[in-house]
C-alpha positions as CSV (number, residue, x, y, z in Angstrom):
1,A,18.2,9.6,69.2
2,S,17.4,13.2,70.1
3,E,14.2,14.9,69.4
4,Q,15.6,16.9,66.6
5,Q,16.8,13.8,64.9
6,L,13.3,12.2,65.2
7,E,11.7,15.3,64.0
8,A,14.0,15.4,61.0
9,A,13.3,11.7,60.3
10,C,9.5,12.3,60.5
11,M,9.9,15.2,58.0
12,A,12.2,13.2,55.7
13,A,9.5,10.3,55.9
14,N,6.6,12.8,55.2
15,D,8.5,14.1,52.2
16,A,9.2,10.7,51.0
17,E,5.6,9.8,51.2
18,S,4.6,13.0,49.2
19,V,7.1,12.1,46.5
20,L,5.8,8.6,46.4
21,A,2.2,9.7,46.2
22,A,3.0,12.2,43.4
23,T,4.8,9.4,41.6
24,R,2.0,7.1,41.8
25,A,-0.4,9.8,40.5
26,Q,2.0,10.3,37.5
27,L,2.1,6.6,36.9
28,E,-1.8,6.3,37.0
29,T,-1.9,9.3,34.6
30,I,0.6,7.6,32.2
31,A,-1.3,4.3,32.4
32,A,-4.7,6.0,31.5
33,S,-2.7,7.8,28.6
34,N,-1.3,4.4,27.4
35,T,-4.7,2.7,27.5
36,S,-6.1,5.7,25.4
37,L,-3.3,5.5,23.0
38,Q,-3.6,1.7,22.8
39,S,-7.4,2.2,22.0
40,R,-6.4,4.7,19.4
41,L,-3.8,2.5,17.9
42,D,-6.4,-0.5,17.7
43,T,-8.8,1.9,15.9
44,L,-6.2,2.9,13.4
45,T,-4.9,-0.6,12.8
46,T,-8.6,-1.6,12.1
47,Q,-9.0,1.2,9.6
48,H,-5.6,0.6,7.9
49,N,-6.6,-3.1,7.4
50,A,-9.9,-2.1,6.0
51,L,-8.2,0.4,3.6
52,R,-5.7,-2.4,2.5
53,E,-8.6,-4.8,1.9
54,A,-10.5,-2.1,-0.2
55,E,-7.3,-1.4,-2.2
56,Y,-6.9,-5.2,-2.8
57,N,-10.6,-5.4,-3.9
58,T,-10.2,-2.3,-6.2
59,S,-7.2,-3.6,-7.7
60,H,-8.9,-7.0,-8.7
61,D,-12.0,-4.9,-9.9
62,N,-9.7,-3.0,-12.1
63,D,-8.0,-6.1,-13.4
64,R,-11.4,-7.6,-14.3
65,L,-12.6,-4.4,-16.0
66,R,-9.4,-4.2,-18.1
67,A,-9.8,-8.0,-19.1
68,A,-13.5,-7.3,-20.0
69,L,-12.8,-3.9,-21.9
70,P,-11.7,-5.5,-25.2
71,V,-14.6,-8.0,-25.2
72,L,-17.0,-5.2,-24.6
73,Q,-15.3,-3.0,-27.4
74,E,-15.7,-5.9,-29.8
75,E,-19.3,-6.4,-28.9
76,L,-19.9,-2.5,-29.4
77,L,-18.2,-2.7,-32.9
78,S,-20.4,-5.6,-33.8
79,R,-23.7,-3.9,-32.7
80,K,-22.7,-0.8,-34.6
81,A,-22.2,-2.8,-37.7
82,V,-25.6,-4.3,-37.2
83,I,-27.3,-1.0,-36.6
84,R,-25.5,0.5,-39.8
85,S,-26.7,-2.5,-41.8
86,Q,-30.2,-2.1,-40.5
87,N,-30.2,1.7,-41.1
88,H,-29.1,1.0,-44.6
89,Q,-31.8,-1.6,-45.2
90,L,-34.4,0.8,-43.8
91,A,-33.1,3.8,-46.1
92,T,-33.3,1.3,-49.0
93,L,-36.9,0.3,-48.1
94,R,-37.8,4.1,-47.7
95,F,-36.3,4.9,-51.1
96,A,-38.0,2.0,-52.7
97,G,-41.4,2.8,-51.0
């Protein structure tokens, strides 16, 4: 092989090494980015699961409140009736006194 051919081969090898080094650097950047994205995805997944659990709990709380409402309304009406009766008795006593 001539000196020119050897020189051309060395230059080609150097170019190939440069391209390889640049490619490795890009791969490292991509790997770091992927790690960061995976971490963010894990955080978002955790938040999403917490929101789903909160939604589930809220739904059950709402169901319990809906079930309790008629009972509480009935109790309120009953207490109102007792208060009206007591007020009437008090007015009668005041009038008599």
